[in-house]
N, C-alpha and C positions, 0 to 999 in steps of 0.2 A: 623095167628098171626099178630097183629098190630105192626108197626114200626114207632116210634115217634122220631123226631129230635127236640131237644129243642135249640132254638135260643135266645140269650140274648140281641142281638143287637150289639155285639162285632165282632171282626174279626175272632176269632178262631172257634166259633160256626157257623159262616157263611161260613167259608172255609169248614168245616165238611159238612154242608148241601149240598153244591155244590158237594163235592166229592161223597157223597152217592147217590146224584141224578144221578150221572154218572154211578156208578158202580153197583148199586142195581137194579135188574130187578123185582121191586115190588113197590106197592104204599107206599110212605112215607108221614105221617103227619108231618107238621111242625108247632110248637106251639111257643107262646111267653107269659109268664106270666106277665100280666100287673099290676103294683103296683099302677099306677096312678100318680107316681111321676117320671116318666121317663123324660130324657131331651128331648126337642122338636126335637133335631137332631136325636134321636133314631127312632121316629115315621117316619120321612123323610127316614131314611136309610132302615127301614123295608119295606116301601112302594116300594122303589127301588129294594130291594132284591127280593121281590114277582115277580116283572117283570122279573128278570133274571131267577128265578127258574120256572117261568110260572106256579105258583100255590099259592094260598093264604097262608099267615101265620096266624094261628088262634090265636087271642088274647084271653086269658082266665083269668077269675077272679072267686071269689066265691060270687055268689048273687049280683054282682055289687059292693061289698065292697072294697074299696081301701084304701090306707094309711092313708088318712084324716079320714075316717070313724073309723078305728080302734084306731088312735091316740085320738080322742075325746071320744071314747068309754072307753079307758083306761086312762082318765083324764091326757092326755099329758104326759104319761110315755114313754120317748124317747127310741128307741132301742139302743143297745150298744153291745160291744163285749161279755159281759156276759149275755146279755138278748136279744137275736136275734129274737124277736117276729115277725119282719117283714118278715124274710126268712120263718118261720114256717106258718104264716097266709096268706101271700101274694104270696108265691112261692109253697110250698110243698103241702099245703092242697088243694089249688085249682087244682094243678096238680093231686093229688091222686084221686080227685072227678071226674075230667075229664077222668082219665083213667078207673076208675070203678074197679069191682072185677070179672067180668065175663069172661075175655079174657086174654090170655097170651099176654105180651107186651114187646117188645125190645125197649129200650130207649137209644139213642146216645147222648153222652155228649162230648163237645169239649175240652178235656184236651190234650195238646201236648205231644210229646215224650220227649221233653227237659225240662218238668215240674215235680216237685216232689210234686204233689198235688193229692187229692182224692176229689171226690164230687158225690152226687146223689140227687134224689128228693124223698127220702123216702125209706122205707124197706118193701113195700107191697109185698107178696109172688108171686104175678103174674108178678111183674116187673123184668125184666132182663136187666142189664146195659152193654152197649159196649162203648168202647173209640176208635173210628176209627183211629184218628190221632196217638194214641199210637200204635195200632196194626199195622198201615202202617209206623211207624217210621217217622212221620212228625213233624218237628220242626217249630220254628218261620219262618225261610227263606222259607220253603215249603208252609206255610200258606199264606205268601205275594205272592208267585209265583202263588198259586191257585186264589187268588183274582185278581191279575194282569191279568191272563189268561181270566177270565170271565169279565174283565172290571169293577169290583166292586170298587166303590169310598167309602172309609171309612167314618163313621160318622165324621161330622166337629168338634165334640168335641174333637177329638184327637188333634186338633190344639192347645188346651189350657188346656187339661186335660189328665192325665196320664192313665186313665182307664175308663171303664164304671160303670154301677150302677145308683142307684137312685141319684137325685141331693142333696138329704139330707143325704146320706149314712154316717153313723158314721165312716166308714173305710177310708173315702177319705182323702187324705193328706192335709196338710195346705195350700200348693200352689193351690190345687184344689178348696178349699173354697175361696181363693182369686180370682181365675178364674171365680168361680160362681158369686162372687160379681161383677166382671168387665163385664162379657159377659151376664149374666142373672141376673141383679140386683133385679128384682121383685122376683125371686126364692130364692135369698139369703135373701131378706127382709122377705119373708114367713117363711124361716128356722129360721131366728133371732126371729121373733114373736112367733113361736112355742117354742123356747127355753126359751124365757122370761116367757111365760104362764106356761111352766112346772116348772120353778123355783118359780114362784109366788104361784103354788100350792103345794109347798114343796117338789118336786122331787130332787133327788140327782144327776141326770145326765145332763150334757150338751152333745151336739152333739159330741164333741171331748174332751176327758178327760183333765182337767186342762186348757181349752180354753173356754171362753165365746165369742160367735160371735160378740157381741157388742164391744168387746175389740181387735178384729183382727186387727193387724197392718201390714204394709208392702205392697209392690205392687206386683202384679202378675208378675211372671217371666215365661220364656219358660219352659215347664214341664221338670223336671229331673227325672232320673230313679232310683236314689239310696236314695230317701227319704224314711224313714220307714213309714209303714202303722200303724194305731192305733192300738196297742196291738198285732195284729196278721194279717195274711193274710185275706182278705175280703171274703165273702160268694162266693163260686166258682160259684154257679148256678146263681148268679146275674151278674157276671162279664165276662163270657166266650161267 
């Protein structure tokens, strides 16, 4: 049976991978679903985690198609809370194709014991999900302890952003958009151009509901933890 650990580029999934590497006496595959719109800090972080794990983290996609490809293919239909095509096309489908149908697979996902969330990479009959941090009753403090023990330096985006995910994610907070504008102005500009093209083509969505990026005001402030997400919690498989 294959055992796959899904790493998102964030702290929880990384701590889970390190934990399983230590306690499992079998080969573990580590994977990362690459949307093509990950922050540069994420790729640097993954390179560092590979060295600590002493094994590669396989970057997977479907036929090399990234976010930009699908955005143009769909005439700049922006993803939103009610239309998460990015999660389906860039995370779930590439993962299911990578796993295949011929073998039973155990997939580990980094949900903590102190979270009330669920998540998976689809419902194929040969995929069985495990949540090691929950099983071992590990909360945020434990995750931080694991990372510290292995000398893991978290992605530097945590210095200006509250969580991970694509740099154009519609779930990110307003302050994160301000942070993107300040720390990655070219990526912010690309998001703005995508939004304007989408509106020009008659689409009804902006990246964040009731906010047009070109009207974004206010300066970036040190990330706060109590600001609401857009509509609901973001895609678990992107953020963990």
